[in-house]
N, C-alpha and C positions, 0 to 999 in steps of 0.2 A: 505493499500499499505505499501511495507517498506521503510522505511526512508532511504532515498538515502546518509544520513548523514553518515552512518558508512562506506562508502568506502574512506571517510578524516578522519573521527574518528582515533585520534593516542591513543597508550596505554597511552601517558602520562598522558590523562585525566581522566586514572581509578584512585580509590585513594583504599587504603587498610582499611576494614570495621572493623569485627570482627574474633576471630580467633575461630575453632569452635572444635579445640581437647579437650578433658579433662584437659590436662596439661596446655592448655593454647596457647600453639605451631601450627602453620600452618604445615598443613599435607605436604608429599612429595609427588609426583605423579610420577610413574614409568608407561609409556604407552605402551605395547610391541604391536607391530603390524608385522604380517605374511604377507606374498607376496601369492598372487594365489590359497587362497584355499576357502572352504566355509565352513559349520562345517562337514566335516567328522572328526571326534572327539567322541573318547570314551563316551565322558558324555552327547555327543547328540546323543546317540545310533547308533551310526554306528559299525557295526558287523567286519569290517576288521582294525578299526583304532586301533593304540597302543600308546597312548597317558595318561601314569599315571599322569606325572605331571600335563597337565593341567586340566584335571580330579580333581586332587587333589584340586587345583586353585577354581574351579568351587563349589568342596565340601566345601570350606571355605568362600564362596561368592554368588554372585546371576549368577545365569546362565539364560541370556537374550536368550528365544527360539525364538523369532522373531525380530532378528535384521537384519536391513539394511544399506545398503551404497546408497546414492544418484545418484551414478553413478558407472556404473562395468566396471573400469580403472583406474591404477595406480594412475598417475599425479591427476585426477580429484578427486577420492576419497580420496586423501591425504590433498589437498587444502581445501576438505570440513569440514574433521575431526580438521583441522588447523584455518580454519575461521569461523565455522560455520553456512557457505552458501553453498547454491545448486550452482552445477557448472555454471548454467547460470546467476546467481548472484555474482559470482568471475571471473567467465571470463576463469579458467583453463580446458576448456572444451577440451583439449586432449593432447598429450604426450608434457610432457617437452623439452624430447629427438628433438621433433620434432619442438621444436620453441615458441610451443602454452606456454600462459603465464596468471598470473591475469590481469584483467581489469588496477588497480590500485595496486601500491608497499605499499600506506597507508593502506591499506584496515587491518581493527586489526584482530591480527591472536594471537591465544594462547600464545605460547612461548615469543612472543613481549609483551604480556601484563603482564606475569606473572615474565619477568624478570624486568620489571618497577614497580614492586612491590616487589621487594627484594629478589626473586628468583633467584637460581645458574639454568641455562638451558643447555642441552645438548641434540644431539644427536648422535646416531650411527647407522650407516646405512643411504641409503638414502633419500636424502629429495624430490627428484623427483618434484619440484615446480618453475616456474619462476615467476620473479626474487628470487632468492638464497637469496639475499641481506633485500629482505622481512620480513627473519627470522633472527634476529639477535641471534641465538645460542652462548652460553660463548663456548660450545666445539662442536666440529663437528669431527665425526672420521668414518673412514670406509665409505668415501661418495660416493663410488661407489655402482653398484646395485650389485656386487660381486656375477654373476651367476654360475660362476664356483666355488663358497663355498670356495675360500680360506681363511685362516687363520682364521677358524671358533672360534677357543678357543680366537681368540682378541676380538670378542664382550663380552664374560663376562669378560674378562681383562680391558678393559676400562671401563665398568661399575663399575667396583669394584673398580677401581682410582677415578671415578667422585664421587661416593656415597662417598668413605671417605675422597676425599678433603676437608670438611669443615661443619661445622656445620651449617649452614643457609639452609633452606628448599631447594628442590632441583624438578626441573619437569626432569624428562630424558624419552627420548624417543628410545627406542631399535626396529631397523627394521630390521628383519631377512631376509634373500635370499630366503628360503624355505615357499612354495612350487613352485616357479615358474621353469618353463621349464628354461634349461632340465632338465628333473626330473632323477637326478644322483644319482644308486641305495647307493652308501654307501662311506664315504667320513670321514676321519681318523677312521677309524673302527664304524661309526656311518649309519645308524643303528648296532647295533652285530649282528641281527639276521635277513638280509633284506627278507623280502617277495618276492614270485615268484608268476605266470598266475595262481598257481593252489590255492593259499588263497585268492584270491579278486574275486571280479566281479565289471564291470563299475556302476556307481553311478545313481540310479534310472531314474532322469531326461533327462538321454540321451537318455532312452530308447533301448539300442542298444548295441551287445556282439559278441567277439569272440576270441578265443585263442589269439590274436596277440594283439588286443586292451589291453586284460588282461596284458599283458606284461607293457607297457604303467600304465596302471593303478596300478599295483603293486608299480611301482617305484615311481608314485606320493603318496602312503602311505607310502615308505620308506621316502620320503622326509618330511612328514609329521612326522613321528618318529623321525628322528634325529632336527626335529625344535622342538619336544615336552623336546628331550633330553638338548637342548641349554635354551628352557626357565627354564627346572628344574634348571641346572647352576646359571642361572640368579636369580632365587627365592632365590636357597640357597647362594648366595654371600649378596641378601638383608638382609635375615635373620640375617648372621654372623656378618652386620654390626651393628646389636641393631636398626639400623632401621625401620623393618618390620610392627610393629607396629602403627608406625606413619605414613604410606605409602598407599596411593590409589594406587593400583594396577589394572591397565585393560589391558584388551587383547581382540584384534580384530584381523581379516581378512582384509585388504583392498578391496577385493571381490573376487567374485567364481573363482574355477579352469578353467583353461584355455584347457576348454575341448570342448566339443560339447552344444550349447544349454546356455550356461554359460558368461564367460567372454566378455565382448563387446555387452551383451545383455541386456532386459529389463525383461528378465527370471528370477523366482527366482533362478535358479542355478547360476546366474551371481550377483545378488544382496542381497543374504542373505548370513549373515555369523556369525561365531561366536563371541560370544561376553560377556566378564566375569568381574565381578567388584571385587574387594575384599578392605574391609576398615574395619580394626580390631574395634569391637566396635562401631562400626556406622554401618554396614551391617547385618542383618540380614541372615544366609545363607539359600538361597532358589531358586527354579526354576521360573521365571519371566515370562508369557506368552503374557504380552503386547507389543505393535507393537514399537519399540525404531528404532532408528537411530544413526548413527555416527556422526550427526549435533547434538546430543543431547550432546556430550562429552564436547564441549566446555562451554557449560552455567553450566554443572555438576560440572564441575572442578572450572571455577569459584565462584560457589554457594559454594562450597566445602573450597575452600580456602580462603572465607571474600572478594574478590576481586568485585568490582562492574560488574555489568552485560553491557554485550554490546547492545545497544538499536537495536530492529529489527530482532533480530537473527530470524530464523524459528525452530530452536530446542528448546528442552524444557529441566530444571534441571530434573534430575533421582531420585533425594533425595526423593520426593514422593514414590517411588516405595522401597524404600531400605528397609523397614521393611516386604512384604509382605501383606500389610493389604489394602483392597479394596478401589480405590479411582480413582475418573475420569480422565480418559486419553483419549489419543489419538486414535480417532476410524478411520482414515484414512491416508495411509501412500504414498507419491507420489516422485515420482524418473523421470530420464531422461537418454537419451544417447544423445552424439552429434557427435562423432568420439574417436577413439583412435589414429594412427596415421593422415595421412590426407585423400587423396583421397583413397585411399584402404580398410577403412573403413567406411567412411561418411552415416550416416544413421540415422537422426534425429528421436528420439521417446519420447514420455512421459507416464509415467504410474500410476497408483492409485490401490490400493487396502483397502479394508475393511477386516473384519474378517472374509467372505468367498468369493467375489469374486474379481475379478482383472480385470482391462482394460487398455491395452495397445494402443496407437495412434501411427501410424507412419506417420511421415507429409510428407513423399515422398512415397506414398502407389502405390501400385501395379507398381512399378519399381524392378528391381534385388538387392537384397542388396550386393554389393561389397564385404562384409566381411564375407558372405557365401563358396564362393571356396575358398579366404584365409585362414579360419577356417582348413579346410581339407587340403589344401596345407601343410599349417604347422604342423601339426597333422601328416602329412604322411613325413615330414621330419624330425622331432622328431623321429620317429620309426627308421627311416632309418639312422640317426646319430649313433643310440647307437645300441650295439651289441646284438641284438636280431637272434635268430635262426625261421626263418618263413619269412610271407610276409602279406602285410597288405593295406586291399582294403576299403577304408570306404565307398566309392560308393555300394560295394556289398553288404557290413555290412547292410546299411541303407536300400538296395532293398530286403533283407532278413527278416527285423523287420514286426512288428504287421502293421495291414494296418493304424490304426490311428496315429502309428508313422512316416509312411513312409508320411501322408497325413501332419504330424506338421512340417517335414523337407522342404517339400513343399513349406508351408506356410511360414516358416522362410526363404526362398529361396526369396519369392517374398511375402510380408506381404501387405495384405487389410488395408485400413483407422484402422478397430479397431480390437483387438481380445479382447474376453471376455471369462473368466476361471472360472469354481466353482473349488477353491481351496479346498474345504474340499472333493467335487466329485472326482478331479482331481487335486492332488498335484503336477504333473510334467507338467502339460498345455498340453495335448496334442488334448484336446477337445474345439475347438473355438466356443465359444457359442452366437456372434454377429449377426449371421443371424437368430437367431431362435428366432418368435413370441413371445412366452413363457418367453423370458428374457429382452424382449424390454424395461421392466420400468425398470430393474436393469440397462441396458445397459446406458437409459435416464440419469439414477441418477448419476451413475461413470462419464460420459461425461460432464454434469454440474458441479460437484467437480471437473474434473481437469480442465476445463476451468476457473472455478475460482479462482482454485489454481495460475493458470498460468499467471492471473491478478493481484492477490494479492503479487504476488512475480516478477512483472515485467518482465516475461518473453520476451525478446527482439525476440524470432521466432514467435510470434503470427502475426508479421507482416510480412505477404509474403513479400516484398517488401527485408526487412533483410535476411529472408530465402532464399533468391532468390542468395542474394549478397554474403551470408557466403557461399552457395552452391558453387557459382561458383569458391570464392577464395579456397577454401579447394581442390575441385578438380584440380585447376591448380598444387598442391603440390604432386607430386608422388612419391619421394623418401627423403629419413631421409635427407641427405646433404643437397638437396633442403630447407625441412625445416627448418633447421637450419640457414640457410644463406636469405629465406623470412622476409620481413618485414610485418610483420600480421597486417591488418588493422580492424581485426575485433574490438578490443579492443575500437575503436572510433567509428565506425557505428552501433554498439549494444546496444551502452549506450546513443547513441544520445538520 
């Protein structure tokens, strides 16, 4: 069982132990986070991505090919990589803008621990976790989501000022608004040569296509290109500062794209992300196929900076993987979903995958998933808000897809208790195998592993009464304005 003392552990209890760099100094840490994108990047094999700067970063470090987030939502994912805990452990189970929050303000988090061990701490871009006071950054600039992409040059300018401000080691997290919707084609001349519908096709995990849909997808890739340019500017500033060789650079996406069968789901399109790590002299450049998680970031950084680990974290330090040597590693990855906003998205799920198979359990089986129609309506609005020539009909697009794809969308709209997929044969999760007798042993094995994980990590939704109480509370809140005013009780009863 996870040690519940971690919820009350303060960073004051951590102590500096040893420096790990060759010259005896502690390494800096630069954590780069992008919004709402999966591995639609050149170095991950995407044929439409124009991402030379991220590709170069991957050539100089480790590209983690099988990297995942524990929940495909902004606040939930960010709270997890800063605390090293699953959402059902830290409490940020929905968006901060709807009032969801951590169970405890005192939950240990990476910036607080590093700050109390002599690091300067900076955040550029949104935090998106409640309460913000639990994350005592020395600097927090451009604190809004900035989805309109105002003042994009300020990200690099602010980072330069912070990096040059002192010779003390720093932890800096830079959070960019791309590739969150609206997918804006060009901002401040970026990208220089935008792609259009003739240059792309939709991501394969959606299984659908149309000329109109390609308009949206093209501008998603334009956002990725702009993101790449901004990351290039940031890395150049780091190199010009003379601190590049003593800086651990980590790049991740916070979860998959806000398209179909991705964000706000337990499908691969929502959970699988890009994750790249560079540390000169400490990392051998290579591609790593091990199952890794953003939960591994906190123990890795604490290990690399010589700071004592927090007891009971579910993640693992990635240092054994730094040189590509054969090592015993995680054989199963676990993730979850609760809600995003509130009533419009509430549909709790849990999932587990191994090297071949993936199991998704829906905790409210055989009911209509409220986010299904919401996602379609949102994409329709995204299209209508742009100056595209044509019409966009998502239901018609799904109706004209292959039979297995149509069946997958019907299953997504009203999921059964269990979905089982063979990710080697069916990487985009179109064929549910859960009811086939020949897969019964696989199904039972993953069901047991999922239950064991939920018990080990104190998943409160194992209790039917708590699940029902959370359902009733969340479904009362239908608007963002109501969520901000609502006094959420779940941090009390879920942790009883």
